[in-house]
C-alpha positions as CSV (number, residue, x, y, z in Angstrom):
1,X,17.9,9.9,-25.1
2,X,16.3,6.3,-24.7
3,X,12.3,6.5,-25.4
4,X,10.3,4.2,-23.3
5,X,8.4,1.6,-25.3
6,X,5.4,0.9,-23.2
7,X,2.9,2.8,-20.9
8,X,0.5,2.0,-18.5
9,X,-2.4,3.4,-17.1
10,X,-4.0,2.7,-14.0
11,X,-7.4,4.4,-12.9
12,X,-8.9,3.7,-9.5
13,X,-11.7,4.8,-7.2
14,X,-10.9,5.4,-3.6
15,X,-12.4,6.9,-0.4
16,X,-8.9,8.3,0.7
17,X,-8.7,12.6,0.1
18,X,-6.3,14.0,-2.4
19,X,-4.0,14.8,0.7
20,X,-3.8,11.2,1.7
21,X,-3.2,9.9,-1.8
22,X,-0.3,12.5,-1.8
23,X,1.1,11.3,1.4
24,X,0.9,7.7,0.5
25,X,2.5,8.3,-2.9
26,X,5.2,10.5,-1.4
27,X,6.3,7.8,1.4
28,X,6.6,5.0,-1.6
29,X,8.3,7.1,-3.9
30,X,11.9,5.7,-3.4
31,X,10.3,2.3,-4.2
32,X,9.1,3.3,-7.3
33,X,12.7,5.1,-8.0
34,X,14.1,1.9,-7.5
35,X,12.5,-0.2,-10.2
36,X,14.6,-0.8,-13.0
37,X,13.0,0.4,-16.0
38,X,10.6,2.7,-14.9
39,X,11.6,6.0,-16.6
40,X,8.5,8.3,-15.2
41,X,5.6,7.8,-12.8
42,X,2.7,10.3,-13.0
43,X,0.5,10.5,-10.1
44,X,-3.0,12.0,-11.8
45,X,-6.4,12.4,-10.6
46,X,-9.3,13.1,-12.9
47,X,-11.5,16.0,-11.8
48,X,-14.8,15.2,-13.2
49,X,-15.0,11.7,-11.3
50,X,-12.2,12.4,-8.4
51,X,-10.7,9.2,-9.7
52,X,-6.8,8.6,-9.1
53,X,-4.6,7.3,-12.0
54,X,-0.9,6.3,-12.3
55,X,0.8,6.6,-15.7
56,X,3.9,4.6,-16.0
57,X,6.5,4.9,-18.5
58,X,8.7,1.7,-18.9
59,X,11.8,1.0,-21.0
60,X,10.7,-2.5,-22.2
61,X,8.0,-5.0,-21.7
62,X,10.5,-7.0,-19.6
63,X,10.8,-4.5,-17.0
64,X,7.0,-4.0,-16.6
65,X,6.0,-7.8,-16.7
66,X,9.0,-7.7,-14.0
67,X,6.9,-4.9,-12.1
68,X,3.5,-6.4,-12.7
69,X,4.5,-9.7,-10.9
70,X,6.3,-7.8,-8.2
71,X,4.9,-7.5,-4.4
72,X,5.1,-3.6,-4.6
73,X,2.5,-3.8,-7.4
74,X,0.3,-6.5,-5.6
75,X,0.2,-3.7,-2.6
76,X,-1.2,-0.8,-4.3
77,X,-5.0,-1.9,-3.9
78,X,-4.7,-2.0,-0.2
79,X,-2.2,0.9,0.3
80,X,-4.5,3.4,-1.6
81,X,-7.9,1.5,-0.4
82,X,-9.2,0.9,-3.8
83,X,-12.5,0.4,-4.1
84,X,-13.6,-2.4,-7.1
85,X,-11.0,-3.3,-9.4
86,X,-8.6,-1.0,-10.8
87,X,-8.8,-0.1,-14.5
88,X,-5.6,-1.3,-16.4
89,X,-4.5,-0.4,-19.8
90,X,-1.0,-0.9,-21.3
91,X,0.0,1.0,-24.6
92,X,2.8,0.6,-27.0
93,X,4.8,3.9,-27.6
94,X,4.7,4.6,-31.1
95,X,6.8,7.8,-30.9
96,X,7.3,10.5,-28.9
97,X,7.5,14.3,-29.2
98,X,10.9,15.4,-27.6
99,X,14.1,13.7,-26.7
């Protein structure tokens, strides 16, 4: 099994409810499944703050860069009614626990 080489964490605040965030996420799953090199995406919520996050696992830097420059990525702030600027962190995957 090929392991991801890059992980991206995007955290944001929104006034949307958990139910609405789930609804929006479900409506866009097909778009994310179609992305070249995106091996997994986790939709997260931090209980202490209520902030939401997306954790993306990418096959390659090139696939990540293609997404970063895409209309799909550009639509996230408006679609989720992001308040302020989302925090984006990108990590190189050093090692994985399982195959």
